[in-house]
N, C-alpha and C positions, 0 to 999 in steps of 0.2 A: 478590513484589519489592518495595522503593516504588518509587513513579511520580516519584521524584524523577533525573529526568534533561535536564542542561540543557547547551545546547551548548557549546563551549569558545569561541565568538566575541566576540570584545571587543566592550564595551558598546557601541562608536560602529558595529557593523557589524549592531546587532538593531533591529527594527522594533518586535515585538511581543514580550511579555512575560505570562505567565503565572505568578502567583507565588503557591504554595499556594492553587490556585484550586480550588471545593470546590464541587458541586449536589447536593442533593436536593429531590425535587417533596413529600416527607411527612413531611421532618423526623427520617428515619428511614433511609430507606435512600437512601444516596451513588452516585449514577448517574457522579459525576466525584469521584474521590476524593481529590487530592493533586497536582493537577496544576502541576509547575515545567517550562515548557518556552518555550526563545526559537526566534524565527523570524528568520531574518535580511533582512534586505536585500538585495530581488531573487532570493530561492530561491522553488523550486517543493517546496513540501513539502505531502508530504500523509498525512493522517490516514486508517489504517486499521485496520478490522476487521470483526467479527461485528455483525448487528442486535445494538443494546442495551450495546454496548463503550463507549459514552461520548463515540463520536470528535463524533456530528451534533453532540449538545448543546452540547460543546466551541467548536465552529464558531458556533450560534448564540450563545453567552457574549461571542464577539469580534466579532458582527453587531449585538449589541445587544438580541436579539430575543428572550433571556433572560438572568436576571441570577445573578451569582454566589451559591451562599450564605455563601461563605468566601473570602477572599484578596481579587485584585488581579487586573486586568489593564492591560496598558500599552502604550497606543501611540505610538511615537516618543517612549517618554519621560514619558507625560502619562495618569494613572490615567483608566480610561474607564469605570469601574465605573456613571456614573451619566450619561453621557452619551446623548442617542437615538440610535439607527439614522441618520437624515440627518444628522448631523452626525460623523461617525466617518470621512468622507472615503473608502468603502470601496463597492468593488461588487460587486453579490451575482450570481451565474447559481446557476439551481434547475434540478433535473430539467423540473419540468413548465412552463418557458420564463415564466411568467408575465408575458406580453407581454400590453397592453392591445387585445381584439379589435376598438375599434372608430376604433382611429389606423391610420394607416397605418407602414408600417416607416420611415420618416424620422420621423413623428411620435414613436414611440415610442420615437428614439433622443432625440430633441430635449427629450424631457419633462424627464431627470433635468438638463439644461441649464437648463431655463426654470427649474426649484426651485429652483435654484444662482443664479439671476439674472444666466445668464450673457445678454448681447446677440444679439440675433437674427442678424447678419451672422458674427459669431463661430461661433455656435451650430450656424449652417449649414457653414462650413466645417469642423466639428469632425465631424458628421454623416457628411459627404464623406469625408473620411480615414479616418473610422470602417467605414463602409459598405465602402469600397475593401479595408480591412485585412484582410474579411472576405467579400470578393467579390463581394458580394451590390446593389453600384452600380445594376443593370438593376432591382432591385425595388423599390425606396426609395419607389414610391406602390403598392402592396401592399398589401391587410391579411395578418395572420398567417393568416387562413381559409383564405385562398389558395397557403399557402407546406406544402410537405412539413417534417417532424418533423428532416432536419436544419439545410433550410434557418429555421426556427424558431429552433433553437438557436443557431445562426449569428447572426442579430439578438439574443439575450438576451445573446452573449459581447461583440457590438458594444457594446448600451447598458450594458452593465458598465465596461467601455473608454472610452467617450466621453467621460466628466468627467475622464479622466485621475489614475483615483485612484492614491493609494499601494500598495494591498492590493485584491488581489480575492479574492473566497471563494466557493467553487462545493462544491455541494452534489450530488455524484451526478449531473453534469449531462447523462452520455451514457447515462444507466440504461434509457430510452425508446428507445434506438436502436437497428437491426438488428447483426450483428457486422461487416460491414463498413465501413457507414458511420461505427459506433463509433470504428473501429482510424482513417478516415480522422480524424476530428475531435481523435482524440487527440495527432495529428501537427500535424495544425493549430492548435492549444490548446498544443503545446509549440514549434511555430516561432514563434507570436505574442508567447508567451513570452520567448521568447528575444531578439527584434526590439526590447520595448518595455523587456527587464526592470525589468518592477513584478514585487511578491512576490504571490507568490498560495499559497493554501492551498485544498487540496483534497480533500472525502469521498467516498471509495467504501469498497466491501465487495470491490470487486477485485481481487485483487491483480497480476494479470494488465496491469493498466492503473495499478496505485502503480508495476509493476516497470519500466514503459515510458517513463512522462512524470516521474517525482520526479528529483530533489536529492537529498532526504533522504525517506525516509518512517519517517513513527512508528507502529508495533502496537501497535491500547488493546485491553485485553482487560478484563472487568470494571470498568472504570472508570479504569484506571492504562495508564501508556504500558510495554509490555515491554522496548521494544528502541526506540531511534531512529536511522536509520543511512544511507549509501546503499545503493541499491538489491541491490547488487551483494556487499556485509558483511551484510545484511541475508540472503540468499539461501546466500552460501557459510561465513558464519558465526553462525548465530542464538546469541544467548545461552540461550534456555531452549527447553520440549519445545515450549512453545505456538505460540511463532515456527517454529518450525523444520516444527512442523504446518502451521500456519496459509498459511505464505509455503513454493509450490511444492508439487512430489510427495514426496513423505517414505517411505523404508521405516524404519519400527521397531519393533526387536527390543527385548523386555524381559528384564531381567536383574538381577543382584547384584555387588557391585563386589567383587572380589577384595582388589584391591594399587592403589596410587595411588603412584606413582614420578615429580615434576616435572611436566611437561605431561603424565604418557602415565598409562593405566591399564588394569587387565586388568578386561574383564566376566565373568561366566560366566553363560552361557543353562540354562533349564529343564534341557534334556538334558545339560548338562554342555559345551558348547563354548565355547571363551575365547575372546575377541573383545578383542585390543589397541585402543585408541581415542585419541582426544584426550580428556582428560580438562577438560568444559567449567564442568558445574555438577553437582557431586555431593557427595553426603555420605561418612559413613566408610565402612569394608568394612563387608559385610555386609548394607548398606543397598541398596534398589532403586536400579536406574540406565535410563532410556531410551536407548538408543543412537539414531542417526540416518542415515541414511547415505541420498544423492540413488542414484536409480535410473541417472542418466549415467554416474554414477563406479565402477559394477559392471563389471568384467573377466570376459568368458565366456572358457572352453575355453583356447586356448596363451594368450591376451594375459593371464590369470591367475597364470600360473606365478610372476612379480615381485612378487605381492600376500604381504604380509604375514597377512593373517589369508583364508584358503582353507578352502571348503568346496564340497558337492556341491549341487544345486537338480535337482529333476526338473522339467522343461518341462510345463506343464496349459495354455496357453494365447497365441496369437500375437493382440495388436490392431492391424490396419494404420490407421497414421496418416498414408498420404503419403510425407511424407520419415522416418516413423522409424518403429519398430515396439516395442510394449510389450510385452513375455515376461512374463507371470507364471508365477513357479516354488514351487516349495515349496519351504524353505532353511531347515534348524535347527529345523523342525517347522512353523513359519509357512507357512502356505498363499495368502497372497496379497503376494508377495514380489517385485518389479517391478524389471526390467531396461530403461532406453531404450537401443536401438541404432539408429545412422543405416542407411539402408535400405542402403548402400554394404558396411558393416562384417557384414552378418548371413550368416551363415551358411546356404546356400539349404539344405544338407543338414538342418539343425536339425527336429524334428518334435516334437511334443506325446507325452509320454511317456518321451521322451531323460534319461538322467542326465548333467548335464554340472558338471566344474569350475566353480568361479567364485569371486572374491574383491574386495577392494580394500585398499588402501592405509589406513594409520594417521592420515593425516591427511583422510583422507576419512568417518573414523569419527569424530562427534561424542557424548562422553559425556555426557546430560542428566539435569535431577530426572525424576521417574517422572512421568508423565505424567496430571494431575489429571481423577478421571469429571468429563463433563459436567452 
């Protein structure tokens, strides 16, 4: 599909516009194919995708560290293709912090202010405010080497915000942190964003991070935006099989389209079973289709009686995850079909080898384009 995906925002709400932006490093292969994207004032937009999908290149073009091969980028209505990075009024946070090791925390924060000619007393006040925002007032005289990874990342965040830019860009800023600290920093960044109302463009390949933090997520693949939407819509209503597969866990069944009637369709699986599904992104009868069903939308045993699509599955494995269990079953000839159940709903008598009825509603199975081999 084309990457001509723009927002519905009125022009007054838009801070950044990518218009027909392309990027090639060798003159032949486009890393970014045809990017049309409006970023709204005050939103937290995440660019999500696998390595090499074009998300970081798009961010670097916005920052001014890369130049578009074609198209233009507008910031607050002004073309910035030829504006150097330090004149763009953009804060940046990188994964490696990029702090000056020979400067104290306070001096690191004062640096972007001195570059912009802010007077000393005003700068001192702003540094104080920024340190308070990330709860590091007591560390103002320490050097980066005397701080933990999480503290260094906080300093980097404060430095990006200290000169009150209209836009902050973050490139995998939490990638080097451990899981617990990472989750804590996700919330911290989200709350700072809510308090300041600054526009944030955030790059990550971590789908959980994107879903947790963002107002909207743009999913990149092979240099194009596949879908841009609020996290819930992206998860519940993926537009194609790449998005369904990349965001969250997903059972995929491949089959052939039998019939199509309005919003619904019937798909035949290889062994002849028929599935009624939502027709989201399909071709003509006889053509291949990928069915997408989330593991938490599947009902087992008695709960499956009301389901339009009903089959049986053989239990192969239990994977215990604390608050829920993932059950691997063989369903319709597929050996790795997963059902996710809260612990409270799990039948304690269920064991490996049991054959159980299971099912899902039509609205929870999406008929999508055949999954491309990577």
